[in-house]
Every structure is written in structure tokens, then in C-alpha cells.
N, CA and C atoms as a LAMMPS dump frame, in Angstrom:
ITEM: TIMESTEP
0
ITEM: NUMBER OF ATOMS
414
ITEM: BOX BOUNDS ff ff ff
-5.0000000000000000e+02 5.0000000000000000e+02
-5.0000000000000000e+02 5.0000000000000000e+02
-5.0000000000000000e+02 5.0000000000000000e+02
ITEM: ATOMS id mol type element x y z
1 1 1 N 210.339 -268.482 -304.501
2 1 2 C 209.374 -267.54 -304.376
3 1 3 C 209.483 -266.546 -303.566
4 2 1 N 209.581 -265.198 -303.757
5 2 2 C 209.754 -264.053 -303.093
6 2 3 C 208.797 -263.928 -301.812
7 3 1 N 209.263 -263.219 -300.774
8 3 2 C 208.479 -263.135 -299.471
9 3 3 C 208.017 -261.548 -299.793
10 4 1 N 206.773 -261.592 -300.262
11 4 2 C 206.129 -260.265 -300.32
12 4 3 C 205.632 -260.083 -298.944
13 5 1 N 205.745 -258.715 -298.474
14 5 2 C 205.118 -258.07 -297.401
15 5 3 C 204.238 -257.573 -297.646
16 6 1 N 203.153 -257.189 -296.616
17 6 2 C 202.232 -256.481 -296.91
18 6 3 C 201.73 -255.485 -295.515
19 7 1 N 201.365 -254.366 -295.844
20 7 2 C 200.594 -253.816 -294.885
21 7 3 C 199.067 -253.637 -295.249
22 8 1 N 198.326 -252.52 -294.733
23 8 2 C 196.915 -252.604 -294.666
24 8 3 C 196.187 -252.559 -296.116
25 9 1 N 196.837 -251.79 -297.042
26 9 2 C 196.635 -251.297 -298.377
27 9 3 C 197.755 -251.41 -299.477
28 10 1 N 198.525 -252.321 -299.172
29 10 2 C 199.785 -252.621 -300.053
30 10 3 C 200.507 -253.713 -299.823
31 11 1 N 200.966 -254.315 -301.064
32 11 2 C 201.921 -255.765 -300.847
33 11 3 C 203.269 -254.961 -301.573
34 12 1 N 204.147 -255.47 -300.948
35 12 2 C 205.352 -254.914 -301.443
36 12 3 C 206.795 -255.726 -301.289
37 13 1 N 207.345 -255.578 -302.154
38 13 2 C 208.788 -256.396 -302.334
39 13 3 C 209.638 -255.33 -302.63
40 14 1 N 210.31 -254.633 -301.743
41 14 2 C 211.369 -253.365 -301.908
42 14 3 C 212.531 -253.856 -301.074
43 15 1 N 213.797 -254.105 -301.955
44 15 2 C 215.274 -254.472 -301.248
45 15 3 C 216.127 -253.503 -302.033
46 16 1 N 216.927 -253.049 -300.945
47 16 2 C 217.887 -252.001 -301.681
48 16 3 C 219.524 -252.7 -301.225
49 17 1 N 220.397 -252.34 -301.932
50 17 2 C 221.987 -252.404 -301.787
51 17 3 C 222.251 -251.299 -301.475
52 18 1 N 222.788 -251.128 -300.407
53 18 2 C 223.625 -249.565 -299.784
54 18 3 C 224.877 -249.863 -299.41
55 19 1 N 225.65 -249.054 -299.973
56 19 2 C 227.137 -248.698 -299.733
57 19 3 C 227.385 -247.925 -298.589
58 20 1 N 227.794 -247.566 -297.528
59 20 2 C 227.872 -246.309 -296.785
60 20 3 C 229.567 -246.404 -296.743
61 21 1 N 229.783 -245.133 -296.817
62 21 2 C 231.62 -244.693 -297.045
63 21 3 C 231.876 -243.734 -296.102
64 22 1 N 232.923 -243.951 -294.995
65 22 2 C 233.432 -242.779 -294.019
66 22 3 C 233.757 -241.924 -294.942
67 23 1 N 233.864 -240.499 -294.358
68 23 2 C 234.257 -239.524 -294.934
69 23 3 C 235.77 -239.696 -295.459
70 24 1 N 236.22 -239.354 -296.486
71 24 2 C 237.708 -239.212 -297.025
72 24 3 C 237.903 -241.068 -297.339
73 25 1 N 236.795 -241.781 -297.166
74 25 2 C 236.924 -243.433 -297.063
75 25 3 C 238.491 -243.605 -296.366
76 26 1 N 238.039 -243.19 -294.955
77 26 2 C 239.18 -243.553 -293.814
78 26 3 C 238.957 -245.343 -293.714
79 27 1 N 240.149 -245.78 -293.944
80 27 2 C 240.305 -247.11 -293.314
81 27 3 C 240.143 -247.237 -291.659
82 28 1 N 239.213 -246.946 -291.016
83 28 2 C 238.733 -247.115 -289.821
84 28 3 C 238.162 -248.377 -289.192
85 29 1 N 237.73 -249.077 -289.907
86 29 2 C 236.767 -250.086 -289.366
87 29 3 C 237.46 -251.266 -289.23
88 30 1 N 237.804 -251.505 -287.888
89 30 2 C 238.9 -252.687 -287.683
90 30 3 C 238.247 -253.217 -286.349
91 31 1 N 239.155 -254.804 -286.098
92 31 2 C 238.91 -255.513 -285.026
93 31 3 C 237.529 -255.525 -284.339
94 32 1 N 237.741 -255.247 -283.332
95 32 2 C 236.237 -255.33 -282.442
96 32 3 C 235.184 -254.378 -282.948
97 33 1 N 235.387 -253.362 -283.097
98 33 2 C 234.703 -252.21 -283.754
99 33 3 C 233.995 -252.874 -284.991
100 34 1 N 234.831 -253.347 -285.829
101 34 2 C 233.992 -254.068 -286.946
102 34 3 C 232.89 -254.977 -286.841
103 35 1 N 233.359 -255.949 -285.818
104 35 2 C 232.238 -256.899 -285.1
105 35 3 C 230.934 -256.057 -284.575
106 36 1 N 231.282 -254.983 -283.776
107 36 2 C 230.137 -254.504 -283.213
108 36 3 C 229.16 -253.457 -284.06
109 37 1 N 229.639 -253.045 -285.341
110 37 2 C 229.125 -252.039 -286.059
111 37 3 C 227.855 -252.775 -286.569
112 38 1 N 228.001 -253.924 -286.628
113 38 2 C 226.711 -254.761 -287.186
114 38 3 C 225.546 -254.812 -286.202
115 39 1 N 225.819 -254.623 -284.855
116 39 2 C 224.652 -254.67 -283.93
117 39 3 C 224.01 -253.232 -283.956
118 40 1 N 224.994 -252.419 -284.391
119 40 2 C 224.347 -250.945 -284.282
120 40 3 C 223.485 -250.836 -285.382
121 41 1 N 223.823 -251.468 -286.706
122 41 2 C 223.018 -250.975 -288.019
123 41 3 C 221.502 -251.898 -287.593
124 42 1 N 221.875 -253.095 -286.969
125 42 2 C 220.527 -254.146 -286.577
126 42 3 C 219.842 -253.289 -285.811
127 43 1 N 220.215 -252.657 -284.527
128 43 2 C 219.356 -251.772 -283.593
129 43 3 C 218.59 -250.639 -284.189
130 44 1 N 219.597 -249.87 -284.885
131 44 2 C 218.75 -248.578 -285.559
132 44 3 C 217.704 -249.43 -286.794
133 45 1 N 218.088 -250.202 -287.498
134 45 2 C 216.838 -250.851 -288.205
135 45 3 C 215.834 -251.295 -287.751
136 46 1 N 215.726 -251.844 -286.387
137 46 2 C 214.627 -252.413 -285.956
138 46 3 C 213.929 -251.087 -285.382
139 47 1 N 214.697 -250.267 -285.029
140 47 2 C 214.089 -248.734 -284.334
141 47 3 C 213.232 -248.266 -285.839
142 48 1 N 213.538 -248.105 -286.825
143 48 2 C 213.156 -247.718 -287.87
144 48 3 C 211.813 -248.439 -288.753
145 49 1 N 212.025 -249.909 -288.275
146 49 2 C 210.901 -250.713 -289.046
147 49 3 C 211.421 -251.087 -290.431
148 50 1 N 212.79 -251.155 -290.432
149 50 2 C 213.543 -251.703 -291.697
150 50 3 C 214.14 -253.192 -291.281
151 51 1 N 214.286 -253.924 -292.456
152 51 2 C 214.489 -255.49 -292.273
153 51 3 C 215.982 -254.981 -292.693
154 52 1 N 217.06 -255.742 -292.212
155 52 2 C 218.343 -255.568 -292.315
156 52 3 C 218.552 -257.122 -293.049
157 53 1 N 218.582 -257.25 -294.163
158 53 2 C 218.623 -258.674 -294.781
159 53 3 C 220.195 -259.225 -294.666
160 54 1 N 221.168 -258.663 -295.088
161 54 2 C 222.352 -258.706 -295.264
162 54 3 C 223.31 -257.57 -295.137
163 55 1 N 224.441 -257.85 -294.393
164 55 2 C 225.378 -256.705 -294.178
165 55 3 C 227.03 -257.533 -293.967
166 56 1 N 227.98 -256.424 -294.336
167 56 2 C 229.251 -256.646 -294.274
168 56 3 C 230.014 -255.497 -293.939
169 57 1 N 231.15 -255.387 -293.226
170 57 2 C 231.629 -254.244 -292.727
171 57 3 C 233.162 -254.331 -293.197
172 58 1 N 233.453 -253.553 -294.117
173 58 2 C 235.029 -253.653 -294.874
174 58 3 C 235.697 -252.545 -294.061
175 59 1 N 237.297 -252.428 -294.138
176 59 2 C 238.07 -251.468 -293.424
177 59 3 C 237.463 -250.145 -293.915
178 60 1 N 236.905 -250.002 -294.937
179 60 2 C 236.769 -248.559 -295.394
180 60 3 C 235.409 -248.021 -295.97
181 61 1 N 234.448 -249.414 -295.69
182 61 2 C 232.959 -249.112 -296.242
183 61 3 C 232.197 -250.322 -295.479
184 62 1 N 231.079 -250.249 -295.738
185 62 2 C 229.789 -251.058 -295.179
186 62 3 C 228.691 -251.57 -296.164
187 63 1 N 228.8 -252.596 -296.634
188 63 2 C 227.613 -253.188 -297.479
189 63 3 C 226.375 -253.638 -296.662
190 64 1 N 225.242 -252.944 -297.134
191 64 2 C 223.984 -253.594 -296.466
192 64 3 C 223.007 -253.762 -297.697
193 65 1 N 222.042 -255.006 -297.366
194 65 2 C 220.944 -255.319 -298.014
195 65 3 C 219.78 -254.907 -297.201
196 66 1 N 219.109 -253.915 -297.427
197 66 2 C 218.03 -253.415 -296.903
198 66 3 C 216.894 -253.994 -297.628
199 67 1 N 215.75 -254.147 -296.499
200 67 2 C 213.998 -253.971 -297.061
201 67 3 C 213.582 -252.923 -296.606
202 68 1 N 213.369 -251.92 -296.963
203 68 2 C 212.529 -250.888 -296.762
204 68 3 C 211.148 -250.734 -297.028
205 69 1 N 210.125 -250.489 -296.539
206 69 2 C 208.762 -250.325 -296.51
207 69 3 C 208.525 -249.226 -297.365
208 70 1 N 207.558 -249.309 -298.492
209 70 2 C 207.314 -248.343 -299.284
210 70 3 C 207.095 -246.885 -298.624
211 71 1 N 206.484 -247.151 -297.476
212 71 2 C 205.988 -245.781 -296.756
213 71 3 C 207.302 -244.853 -296.422
214 72 1 N 208.353 -245.609 -296.344
215 72 2 C 209.456 -244.775 -296.336
216 72 3 C 209.973 -244.461 -297.339
217 73 1 N 210.858 -243.012 -297.27
218 73 2 C 211.416 -242.678 -298.584
219 73 3 C 212.825 -243.407 -298.311
220 74 1 N 213.504 -243.748 -299.498
221 74 2 C 214.978 -243.9 -299.191
222 74 3 C 215.898 -243.268 -299.212
223 75 1 N 215.592 -241.963 -299.404
224 75 2 C 216.522 -240.713 -298.793
225 75 3 C 216.743 -240.46 -297.262
226 76 1 N 215.236 -240.856 -296.687
227 76 2 C 215.071 -240.148 -295.622
228 76 3 C 215.608 -241.627 -294.441
229 77 1 N 215.492 -242.568 -295.064
230 77 2 C 216.117 -243.56 -294.221
231 77 3 C 217.357 -243.847 -294.552
232 78 1 N 218.33 -243.606 -295.395
233 78 2 C 219.603 -243.538 -295.215
234 78 3 C 220.142 -242.455 -294.506
235 79 1 N 219.17 -241.312 -294.73
236 79 2 C 219.721 -240.048 -293.828
237 79 3 C 219.953 -240.238 -291.921
238 80 1 N 218.638 -241.179 -291.754
239 80 2 C 218.473 -241.786 -290.464
240 80 3 C 219.615 -242.624 -290.044
241 81 1 N 219.716 -243.672 -290.759
242 81 2 C 220.812 -244.524 -290.583
243 81 3 C 222.375 -244.163 -290.553
244 82 1 N 222.426 -243.049 -291.454
245 82 2 C 223.802 -242.691 -291.626
246 82 3 C 224.024 -241.554 -290.267
247 83 1 N 223.192 -240.864 -290.089
248 83 2 C 223.418 -239.703 -289.02
249 83 3 C 223.282 -240.527 -287.649
250 84 1 N 222.585 -241.598 -287.431
251 84 2 C 222.358 -242.194 -286.421
252 84 3 C 223.445 -243.012 -285.87
253 85 1 N 223.98 -243.869 -286.786
254 85 2 C 225.112 -244.714 -286.817
255 85 3 C 226.373 -243.838 -286.58
256 86 1 N 226.401 -242.94 -287.123
257 86 2 C 227.64 -241.797 -287.001
258 86 3 C 227.714 -241.424 -285.672
259 87 1 N 226.689 -241.004 -285.134
260 87 2 C 226.563 -240.352 -283.729
261 87 3 C 226.927 -241.601 -282.399
262 88 1 N 226.236 -242.732 -282.844
263 88 2 C 226.664 -243.758 -281.914
264 88 3 C 228.093 -244.537 -282.262
265 89 1 N 228.599 -244.444 -283.17
266 89 2 C 230.05 -244.921 -283.505
267 89 3 C 231.088 -244.022 -282.75
268 90 1 N 230.728 -242.471 -282.991
269 90 2 C 231.647 -241.612 -282.477
270 90 3 C 231.744 -241.596 -280.967
271 91 1 N 230.369 -241.577 -280.432
272 91 2 C 230.301 -241.322 -278.954
273 91 3 C 230.882 -242.662 -278.176
274 92 1 N 230.563 -243.931 -278.819
275 92 2 C 230.799 -245.274 -277.928
276 92 3 C 232.12 -245.642 -278.546
277 93 1 N 232.615 -245.251 -279.644
278 93 2 C 234.104 -246.196 -279.955
279 93 3 C 235.261 -245.154 -280.346
280 94 1 N 234.708 -244.038 -280.635
281 94 2 C 235.818 -243.318 -281.32
282 94 3 C 236.039 -241.954 -280.188
283 95 1 N 234.945 -241.689 -279.234
284 95 2 C 235.268 -240.55 -278.259
285 95 3 C 235.537 -239.414 -279.28
286 96 1 N 235.006 -239.07 -280.081
287 96 2 C 235.238 -237.845 -280.991
288 96 3 C 233.965 -236.891 -280.773
289 97 1 N 234.018 -235.607 -280.743
290 97 2 C 232.931 -234.8 -280.726
291 97 3 C 232.285 -234.504 -282.112
292 98 1 N 233.36 -234.55 -282.911
293 98 2 C 232.978 -234.2 -284.679
294 98 3 C 232.693 -235.306 -285.139
295 99 1 N 231.496 -235.544 -285.937
296 99 2 C 231.182 -236.702 -286.755
297 99 3 C 232.067 -236.714 -288.13
298 100 1 N 232.417 -237.566 -288.578
299 100 2 C 233.016 -237.673 -289.808
300 100 3 C 232.373 -238.604 -290.74
301 101 1 N 231.071 -238.303 -290.823
302 101 2 C 230.052 -238.881 -291.979
303 101 3 C 230.397 -238.875 -293.022
304 102 1 N 230.392 -239.445 -293.828
305 102 2 C 230.487 -239.575 -295.548
306 102 3 C 229.364 -239.746 -296.588
307 103 1 N 229.504 -240.329 -297.376
308 103 2 C 228.394 -240.448 -298.301
309 103 3 C 227.792 -242.058 -298.309
310 104 1 N 227.024 -242.216 -299.192
311 104 2 C 226.278 -243.733 -299.595
312 104 3 C 225.964 -243.691 -300.928
313 105 1 N 225.827 -244.877 -301.199
314 105 2 C 225.512 -245.469 -302.647
315 105 3 C 224.392 -246.446 -302.543
316 106 1 N 223.296 -246.099 -303.268
317 106 2 C 222.035 -247.11 -303.21
318 106 3 C 221.837 -247.656 -304.554
319 107 1 N 221.221 -249.065 -304.549
320 107 2 C 220.688 -249.45 -305.921
321 107 3 C 219.583 -250.46 -305.295
322 108 1 N 218.633 -250.422 -306.386
323 108 2 C 217.661 -251.37 -306.154
324 108 3 C 218.142 -252.979 -306.28
325 109 1 N 217.806 -253.851 -305.598
326 109 2 C 218.141 -255.216 -305.646
327 109 3 C 217.178 -255.879 -306.893
328 110 1 N 215.831 -255.41 -307.03
329 110 2 C 215.158 -256.249 -307.915
330 110 3 C 215.357 -258.02 -308.091
331 111 1 N 215.335 -258.393 -309.189
332 111 2 C 215.361 -259.705 -309.321
333 111 3 C 216.669 -260.609 -308.777
334 112 1 N 217.697 -259.986 -308.531
335 112 2 C 219.039 -260.605 -308.251
336 112 3 C 219.418 -260.435 -307.054
337 113 1 N 218.375 -260.943 -305.927
338 113 2 C 218.612 -260.468 -304.614
339 113 3 C 219.855 -261.437 -304.256
340 114 1 N 219.635 -262.705 -304.688
341 114 2 C 220.728 -264.085 -304.224
342 114 3 C 222.197 -263.287 -304.778
343 115 1 N 222.04 -262.843 -305.898
344 115 2 C 223.459 -262.302 -306.612
345 115 3 C 224.126 -261.501 -305.586
346 116 1 N 223.054 -260.224 -305.204
347 116 2 C 223.579 -259.023 -304.407
348 116 3 C 224.096 -259.679 -302.871
349 117 1 N 223.425 -260.492 -302.328
350 117 2 C 223.568 -261.042 -300.868
351 117 3 C 224.882 -261.697 -301.088
352 118 1 N 225.083 -262.394 -302.027
353 118 2 C 226.421 -263.193 -302.432
354 118 3 C 227.527 -262.408 -302.467
355 119 1 N 227.485 -261.28 -303.128
356 119 2 C 228.23 -260.18 -303.455
357 119 3 C 228.756 -259.611 -302.198
358 120 1 N 227.744 -259.348 -301.345
359 120 2 C 228.074 -258.753 -300.034
360 120 3 C 228.823 -259.557 -298.814
361 121 1 N 228.543 -260.627 -298.895
362 121 2 C 228.989 -261.938 -298.141
363 121 3 C 230.664 -262.101 -298.708
364 122 1 N 230.915 -262.062 -299.914
365 122 2 C 231.989 -262.404 -300.39
366 122 3 C 233.102 -261.268 -300.866
367 123 1 N 232.533 -259.86 -300.643
368 123 2 C 232.936 -258.87 -300.918
369 123 3 C 234.847 -258.43 -300.452
370 124 1 N 234.85 -259.072 -299.102
371 124 2 C 236.271 -258.91 -298.498
372 124 3 C 237.359 -260.019 -299.11
373 125 1 N 236.975 -261.069 -299.502
374 125 2 C 237.519 -261.992 -300.324
375 125 3 C 237.836 -261.527 -302.209
376 126 1 N 236.985 -260.76 -302.488
377 126 2 C 237.108 -260.307 -303.665
378 126 3 C 238.159 -259.085 -303.586
379 127 1 N 237.891 -258.426 -302.46
380 127 2 C 238.798 -257.02 -302.662
381 127 3 C 240.318 -257.72 -302.148
382 128 1 N 240.567 -258.494 -301.389
383 128 2 C 241.718 -258.973 -300.97
384 128 3 C 242.302 -259.707 -302.471
385 129 1 N 241.854 -260.313 -303.214
386 129 2 C 242.279 -260.884 -304.577
387 129 3 C 242.52 -259.638 -305.674
388 130 1 N 241.923 -258.534 -305.213
389 130 2 C 242.311 -257.335 -306.343
390 130 3 C 243.553 -256.469 -305.8
391 131 1 N 243.71 -256.623 -304.525
392 131 2 C 244.661 -256.301 -304.075
393 131 3 C 245.879 -256.572 -304.109
394 132 1 N 245.872 -258.053 -304.249
395 132 2 C 247.218 -258.857 -304.68
396 132 3 C 247.352 -258.718 -306.098
397 133 1 N 246.38 -258.763 -307.018
398 133 2 C 246.414 -258.508 -308.403
399 133 3 C 247.289 -257.021 -308.458
400 134 1 N 246.979 -256.022 -307.676
401 134 2 C 247.391 -254.552 -307.745
402 134 3 C 249.102 -254.645 -307.392
403 135 1 N 249.382 -255.709 -306.448
404 135 2 C 250.514 -255.663 -305.939
405 135 3 C 251.66 -256.339 -306.929
406 136 1 N 251.099 -257.523 -307.605
407 136 2 C 251.707 -258.069 -308.797
408 136 3 C 252.031 -257.109 -309.835
409 137 1 N 251.396 -256.309 -310.097
410 137 2 C 251.353 -255.089 -311.057
411 137 3 C 250.602 -255.75 -312.437
412 138 1 N 249.59 -256.792 -311.948
413 138 2 C 248.823 -256.975 -313.208
414 138 3 C 247.718 -255.996 -313.65
């Protein structure tokens, strides 16, 4: 059974799979920073009234499954998350004054929520297997 949410005049179930990519797809998400980036996204989602359903940070991108209320546009929500997270990351961890924000990719989850959530959780294993195949020349 789906967990439908409601507000005063609407019932909704809107989930999105989002991938954030640093500018030039830099491999800069490692170690302690990688563990703390989840806290940054959780805080920002809480501030914006968005539910962070699932998330996983890779060295060069971040996967998120978000539940965004229909009163918010996806583009404005992504602009908020991308902009505020970049500012926080650069101020707290990278010490740079310039932000190196990149793009994002978003798709609706629809009826495949469990598949998308499993994909996000297992993304690292899948990418490691792909790299091993590439090294073997297959």
C-alpha cells in the first residue's frame, strides 16, 4: 500500500529520483565528507518541507529519492537544494569562495519506488563491477 500524503485540499504521492553531479564531474566526494553530505541534504530537505526517502553519495555524484509536495515545483526545489548544499559544502569542507555547482537529472519514480530505492542503495556495487569489466577489456 502506498503512503499517500495529504494537505488541506489534496492527496498526493509524488516521488522523484534525483542525481546531483558536481561541475566537470569531479571525483571529490570521499571519506568523512562523503558521510557528512547526507546530513547536509537531510537538513536542507527538512527546512524546505521535503522528505528525503533514500540517498547515496558516490565519488562523483549523489543519488536521492525525494518526496516533493505538489505545492512546490521540482525545478525550484532542485535549485534550492543544489544552491544551498553547494554553499554549505564549500564553506564548511572545501574552504573555497567559488562554488563549483554542476547539473542535476530528475525523473519521476511512479510505481517503481522499491526498484529505484534498491538502485540508489546498490549504485556503488554496480559501478565497481562496471569498472572491473572496463579494466578487463570486456
